[in-house]
C-alpha positions in Angstrom: -40.0 0.7 -17.2 -37.4 -2.0 -17.5 -35.3 -2.1 -14.2 -31.7 -0.9 -14.4 -28.9 -3.1 -12.9 -28.3 -2.6 -9.3 -25.4 -0.4 -8.3 -24.4 -3.2 -5.9 -23.7 -5.6 -8.9 -20.2 -6.4 -9.6 -18.0 -4.7 -12.2 -18.1 -7.9 -14.3 -21.9 -7.9 -14.3 -22.0 -4.3 -15.2 -19.7 -5.1 -18.1 -22.1 -7.9 -19.2 -25.1 -5.5 -18.8 -23.4 -2.8 -20.8 -22.4 -5.3 -23.5 -26.1 -6.5 -23.8 -27.2 -2.9 -24.3 -24.5 -2.1 -26.8 -25.3 -5.3 -28.8 -29.0 -4.3 -28.8 -28.0 -0.9 -30.2 -26.1 -2.4 -32.9 -29.0 -5.0 -33.6 -31.4 -2.1 -34.0 -29.0 -0.5 -36.4 -28.7 -3.6 -38.4 -32.2 -5.0 -38.4 -34.7 -2.3 -37.4 -36.4 -1.2 -40.7 -38.4 1.4 -38.8 -35.5 3.7 -38.2 -35.1 6.8 -40.2 -31.6 7.9 -41.4 -31.4 10.5 -38.6 -32.2 7.9 -36.0 -29.8 5.5 -37.5 -27.0 8.0 -37.3 -28.0 8.9 -33.7 -27.7 5.2 -32.8 -24.3 4.9 -34.5 -23.0 7.8 -32.4 -24.4 6.2 -29.2 -22.9 2.9 -30.1 -19.4 4.5 -30.5 -19.7 6.3 -27.1 -20.8 3.2 -25.3 -18.3 1.1 -27.0 -15.5 3.3 -25.8 -16.9 3.3 -22.2 -17.1 -0.5 -22.3 -13.6 -0.9 -23.4 -12.4 1.1 -20.4 -14.6 -1.0 -18.0 -13.4 -4.2 -19.7 -9.7 -3.3 -19.2 -10.4 -2.4 -15.5 -12.3 -5.7 -14.7 -9.8 -7.8 -16.6 -6.9 -6.2 -14.5 -8.8 -6.7 -11.2 -9.7 -10.3 -12.3 -6.0 -11.1 -12.9 -5.2 -9.8 -9.4 -7.9 -11.8 -7.9 -6.8 -15.0 -9.6 -3.2 -14.2 -9.1 -1.7 -12.4 -6.2 -5.0 -12.6 -4.1 -5.4 -16.4 -4.7 -1.6 -17.0 -4.0 -1.7 -15.2 -0.6 -4.8 -17.1 0.4 -3.2 -20.4 -0.5 0.0 -19.6 1.5 -2.1 -18.8 4.5 -4.1 -21.9 4.1 -0.8 -23.9 4.2 0.5 -21.9 7.1 -2.8 -22.7 9.0 -2.4 -26.4 8.1 1.2 -26.4 9.6 -0.2 -24.8 12.7 -2.9 -27.3 13.0 -0.4 -30.2 12.5 1.8 -28.7 15.3 -1.1 -28.6 17.6 -2.0 -32.1 16.8 1.5 -33.2 17.5 1.3 -31.5 20.9 -2.0 -33.2 21.6 -0.8 -36.6 20.7 2.4 -36.2 22.8 0.9 -34.7 25.9 -2.7 -35.9 26.1 -1.7 -39.1 28.1 -0.4 -36.6 30.7 -3.2 -34.1 30.5 -4.5 -34.7 34.1 -1.0 -34.1 35.5 -0.4 -31.1 33.2 -3.7 -29.5 33.9 -2.3 -28.4 37.3 0.2 -26.2 35.6 -2.0 -24.8 32.9 -4.2 -21.8 34.0 -7.8 -22.9 33.1 -6.8 -26.5 32.6 -5.8 -28.7 29.6 -8.4 -27.2 27.3 -6.9 -23.8 27.4 -3.8 -25.0 25.7 -5.3 -24.4 22.2 -8.4 -22.6 23.0 -11.4 -22.4 20.6 -11.1 -21.6 16.8 -14.4 -19.9 16.5 -13.4 -17.4 13.7 -13.5 -18.3 10.0 -10.0 -18.4 8.4 -11.3 -16.7 5.5 -11.1 -13.5 7.6 -7.9 -11.9 8.7 -9.1 -12.1 12.4 -9.3 -15.9 12.1 -5.6 -16.2 10.8 -4.6 -13.8 13.5 -6.4 -15.9 16.1 -4.7 -19.1 14.9 -1.3 -17.3 15.2 -2.0 -16.3 18.7 -3.2 -19.7 19.8 0.0 -21.3 18.5 2.2 -18.6 20.0 0.4 -18.9 23.3 0.5 -22.7 23.2 4.3 -22.5 22.7 4.7 -20.2 25.7 2.6 -22.6 27.8 4.6 -25.5 26.8 7.9 -23.8 27.8 6.4 -23.0 31.2 5.9 -26.6 32.0 8.3 -28.4 34.3 10.4 -31.2 33.0 9.2 -33.6 35.7 6.5 -33.7 38.3 7.0 -35.3 41.7 5.1 -38.6 41.8 4.6 -38.6 38.0 8.2 -38.7 36.8 9.6 -37.2 33.7 7.4 -35.6 31.2 7.9 -35.9 27.4 10.3 -33.2 26.1 8.3 -30.2 24.8 11.0 -27.9 23.4 10.7 -29.1 19.9 7.0 -29.0 20.0 7.0 -25.4 21.2 9.4 -24.5 18.5 7.0 -25.9 15.8 4.2 -23.8 17.3 6.3 -20.7 17.3 7.5 -21.3 13.8 3.8 -21.7 12.6 2.8 -18.5 14.4 5.6 -16.5 13.0 4.9 -17.7 9.5 1.2 -16.8 9.7 2.0 -13.4 11.1 4.6 -12.8 8.4 2.1 -13.6 5.7 -0.5 -11.3 7.1 2.1 -8.6 7.2 3.0 -9.3 3.6 -0.7 -9.3 2.5 -1.2 -5.9 4.4 1.9 -4.2 3.1 2.2 -5.7 -0.5 -0.8 -7.5 -1.7 -3.7 -5.4 -0.5 -2.3 -2.1 -1.7 -2.3 -3.7 -5.2 -6.2 -4.2 -4.8 -7.0 -0.5 -4.1 -6.1 1.1 -7.5 -7.5 -1.9 -9.4 -10.8 -1.8 -7.4 -11.0 2.0 -7.9 -10.6 1.7 -11.7 -13.5 -0.8 -11.7 -15.7 1.4 -9.6 -14.8 4.4 -11.8 -15.7 2.3 -15.0 -19.0 1.2 -13.4 -19.9 4.9 -12.6 -18.9 6.1 -16.1 -21.1 3.3 -17.7 -24.2 4.1 -15.5 -23.7 7.9 -16.0 -23.2 7.4 -19.8 -26.3 5.3 -20.1 -28.4 7.9 -18.3 -27.0 10.6 -20.7 -27.7 8.3 -23.6 -31.3 7.7 -22.6 -31.8 11.5 -22.3 -30.4 12.2 -25.8 -32.5 9.3 -27.3 -35.8 10.7 -25.8 -35.6 13.6 -28.3 -36.0 11.3 -31.2 -37.2 7.9 -29.9 -40.3 6.8 -27.9 -39.9 5.5 -24.4 -40.7 1.9 -25.7 -37.6 2.0 -27.9 -35.3 3.1 -25.1 -36.7 0.3 -22.8 -36.1 -2.2 -25.5 -32.3 -1.6 -25.2 -32.2 -2.9 -21.6 -32.1 -6.7 -20.8 -34.4 -8.4 -18.2 -32.8 -8.7 -14.8 -33.1 -11.2 -11.9 -31.8 -11.6 -8.4 -33.3 -8.4 -7.2 -31.7 -6.5 -10.2 -28.1 -7.7 -9.5 -27.9 -10.0 -12.5 -29.0 -10.5 -16.2 -31.8 -13.0 -16.6 -30.8 -15.7 -19.1 -31.1 -19.4 -19.6 -29.5 -21.6 -16.9 -25.8 -22.0 -17.3 -23.5 -23.0 -14.5 -20.5 -21.6 -16.3 -22.0 -18.1 -16.7 -21.5 -16.2 -13.5 -22.9 -13.0 -15.0 -26.4 -14.3 -15.3 -29.1 -16.2 -13.6 -32.5 -17.8 -14.7 -35.5 -15.4 -14.3 -37.4 -15.6 -11.1 -40.3 -18.0 -11.3 -43.6 -16.5 -12.0 -45.8 -16.2 -8.8 -48.5 -18.8 -8.5 -51.9 -17.7 -9.6 
């Protein structure tokens, strides 16, 4: 039995899978001389049903794709810039105060290295952005706690403007995260749900199609409708094409 596409495959890959099956149905109708009139009529009916299902899934995946390449990408870009601004503010602090780090270490709990901490979380994740904002805000607070001069060391560089830069960067990141949470992500949910519903309807419809076809077609015919898969059943097998994200080359044959 030809494997069916994995349920974990994307909506776009389900759409491609369904299109391959639909095109194969139509190719049988057009070119299969072994079909009886009754069989051809049955395939015409199945083609119409599947075509309607694919139109719904195509509409859903297109809408979700527009959101991904639009609002989602824009919010990611804004956060990327906000993180850059925070990094530049931290670099300015480092360049200004590093010559005085031994003196300042006495006033920083944990020493100089605690001023910025360790950015160990990916900024692809919300937690990474939140961590950047916290480090910037904490750094600003630490700067404002420093004395303006140290006995024996004299006056220290002014830090008020540096602290303001860090605070501004932290506020910007937090504002963007709030915007994403309140306005951008809520747009995702209904669009994603529509794709998931379209995938469910496609899979359910194909199972029902197979059951109906078994009444008048052999198993080999039904299997001929389904394309070969690869990547553990998550992609259509096809010739290599770096511009086709819906397919992948077939897995190499095992060595004999």
